[in-house]
N, C-alpha and C positions, 0 to 999 in steps of 0.2 A: 534444562534451561537453555535459552537462546539469547543472543545479544543482537539487538537491532540498532544499527548505527544510522542516524539521520545526518547525512553529509553536510547539507547547507546549514543546519542548525548546530553542528558540532556537538551532537548529543547522543549518548549511548543509553539504551533502555534494556533492561533484563525482562525477558518474557518467558512464560512457560511454553513448552512445545505445544503446538496447536493453537497458539494465541492468534487472534485476528489483528492484522496489521493496522487497520483503521482505528480499532478500539485502543490499541497500545499507543498510537500517535496521540489521539485525543486525551487519553488519561495522563499523558506526559506533556501536555501543552505544546504539541508539535502541530502547527497549522498545515494541513494538507490541501486545503481548498483555495482556489483563486476566488475572485469576487463573485462570479456567477454561482460557483459551488456553495459559497457561504449563504447565498440567498435561496437557492432552490435544491439543495441536496436532499436525497431520499431517506437519509437517516441510516444508511448502511444496508439497505435491502437489495443493492445491485441493480437498481432501475435507472439511475440518472447518468452514471458514467462521469461524475465530476471529481472523483477521488483518485485520479490517475497519478501514479508514482513511477519513477524510473528505478529499476533494480540495478545497482552498480556492481555488486558482488553478491554471490550466494543464491543465484536463481535456483540451483539444484536443491536448496533447502526450503523451498516454498511448495505449497499445494499446487496441483495442476490447474491450468486455467479452466474456468467454468465456461459453459457454452455462451453465457451472456458476455463474458470477457472476450471470448474469441470473436464474437460478432461486433462488439463495441470497439475493440482494439485492432481490427483487421488491417487498418491503414496506418497503424502505429508501429514503431520498432518492436521486435520480439521481447525486449526486456522491459516493456511497459506493462504495468498491472493496475487493476482496480484494487485499492487498499481494502475496501470492504469485502472483497471476495477472496482475499489472500490470507492463508494461514501460514504461520512461520514455524518451521521445524528445525532450525539451526541458525548459525550466524548469517546475517544479511546486512548489506549496506544499501540505503535508500536515498534517492534524491526526490524531494517533494516539489510539486508544481513544475514539472519539466516543460 
């Protein structure tokens, strides 16, 4: 089991290892989308790039970046991820809507 801490929301969520970060956020009423993302998100298929989060701690406990993430986030800091493409395998702290 892993703990996901959503920093801005001051919320901790327990997740099974391998859980999808976007799914766990949505299941626990953590809003990861800015206005544009709320209107045009792709539903978690990794196509739109609107579910960007900042990993504050625990980067080593996440799945490797997918090729789509590498392309979409190449001008962003290394600790930015797409929540829909990120699998959690240990404790992690996340900032939504960076």
